[in-house]
Each structure stands twice: as C-alpha cells, then as structure tokens.
C-alpha positions, 0 to 999 in steps of 0.5 A: 459143146463147141464154144463160138466166139466172134473174131472180126466180125466173123463167127469163129468156132474153135474146131480141130480142122481150123487148128490143124489148118492154121498149124499145117499152113504155119508149119509150111511158112515156119519151115520155109522161112524160119521163125524170125522170117515168118509173118502172121499174114502169110500164115493166115493167107496159106490157111485161108483165114483171117489174122484174127482167127490165128490170134484166137486159136494160138494167141501169139506168134511165139505160142504158134512158133512153139507148137510148129516146132514141137510139131516138126520135132515130133516127125524126127527120127521115127523109131530110130531110138527104139530101134538102137535100143532093141535086140536087133543085130547091129547090122540090122540096126544100121539097115533099117535106121538109114532106110527109115531116116532117109525115107522120112527125110525125103517127106520133109526135106527142110525139117532138119535145117529148120530144127537146127536153126530154132535150136541155134537161135532158141536154145531153151528149146532143146528139152522140148526137142528131145522130149518130143523126139523121144516121146518121153523123157530122155532120161527114161530112154538113153540109159536102155539104149547105152546099155543095149548098143554098148553091150552089143558093141562090147561083144563084137570088140571082144570077138575081134570083128568090130573096132572100139567105138563108144556108143555116142560116136556110133549114134552121131555117126549114123545119124549125121550121115543120113541128115547132112544132105537134107542140112546142106541140100541147097549147097550140094544141089548147087555144087553137084548140079542137081534138081529136085528129081536129080537130089531124090535119085542121089538119096536113093543111091545113098540109101542103098550104099550107106549101110555098107559104108558105115558097117565097113567103117566099124571093122577092125 
C-alpha cells in the first residue's frame, strides 16, 4: 500500500515515478553545478515539484547528493572490469573497452568531472564509488582481474611480443586515455575551437585510432 502524506498543503504519494523524477533532476543539477553549487529550489523547479517533496523523499541535501553520486557512479565503466577479467585476448579487451568507455561517456560527458570533484571534496565516498562501479566489494573483483590479466601479460612478455607492464599501469593507461578528453572537455573545446558537434567528431576519431595507439605502445 502506498502511504499518502500531506506536504505543504499538497497530498504527496511516495511513489517510484516521483522519486525517479526528483533523482533525475538532482542528477542534472548536481552534475552541472557540483554538490556545493547546487540549490534545492533549482532541483525542485527542474523536477516540477515543491521543495517540501524533496525533503519528504530524501530528507536533506546531503542524502540527495549521496543518492545522485551513487547513481552516477554506478553508470561509470560499464562492463570494463568484466572485460578485463575475462579470457578474451588482450587485443580484444582493449578494442572493446575503448569502445564501451567512449560510447558511454558520450552519453554522460560531464559525469567524470563530477565524480572526480566529488571524490576530491568528499574522499569518504571513495568506497561507495568503488562498490557502485563494480557492483560488488572491490576485494572480490580485483584479485581475479589481476590474476587473469597478469597471466596474459606475462605470457606475452615471455613470448617477446609485449613489453613488461604491471596490471595497474595497463588498466590506468587504458582508462585515462578514454577519460581525459571528457574531464578536460571545456579546455579542449576552447583550445581546439570545437563546438559540441566537433567534440563528437573528435571522440569518434579517437574511438577509431585509440585501440591501435594503445596496442602499439605495448609492443617491445
């Protein structure tokens, strides 16, 4: 049964649609302005509700910010850790991971900057971010990733077809080359005189050339 309450003279129903609409509006405002710059009235206006409903559903700005952060974090790095821990070849892992990351980031271009800003201001959210990204506790995923990817790298190094590199450096290089254009989007667009369409073309070209760039860099 849905419980009805009276909020600021308006009957409020705690239903999933309203909560989702508030969360989507908060997502837009928090990602655009950051937690510090976001105002509850702006979120309420974007959601088409009154401020009292925000308090009814999320109680406080901090709780709403935490809900948005977890929602955004959960969308990052889709399937990338699963790919890197799989038995696919290193070449296929790189190509699929680059494609997945760039396709996802084009749909949420401001999310990386928001995540980094929030983690810088609220380092206590790091475990929440890691768990949201991986879907499970970090300790249950990383060992398998290190084992599989580490074995593949070691085999290639022994065969003389790859230079020696740690699993950590491999993963960070792959992710950072995809993430940086989005974290630095405003600066890059200003320097290279790109509008939104131009930035989209830039990322499409990057999606095409980046896998070969990474793989060439791994050759001995």
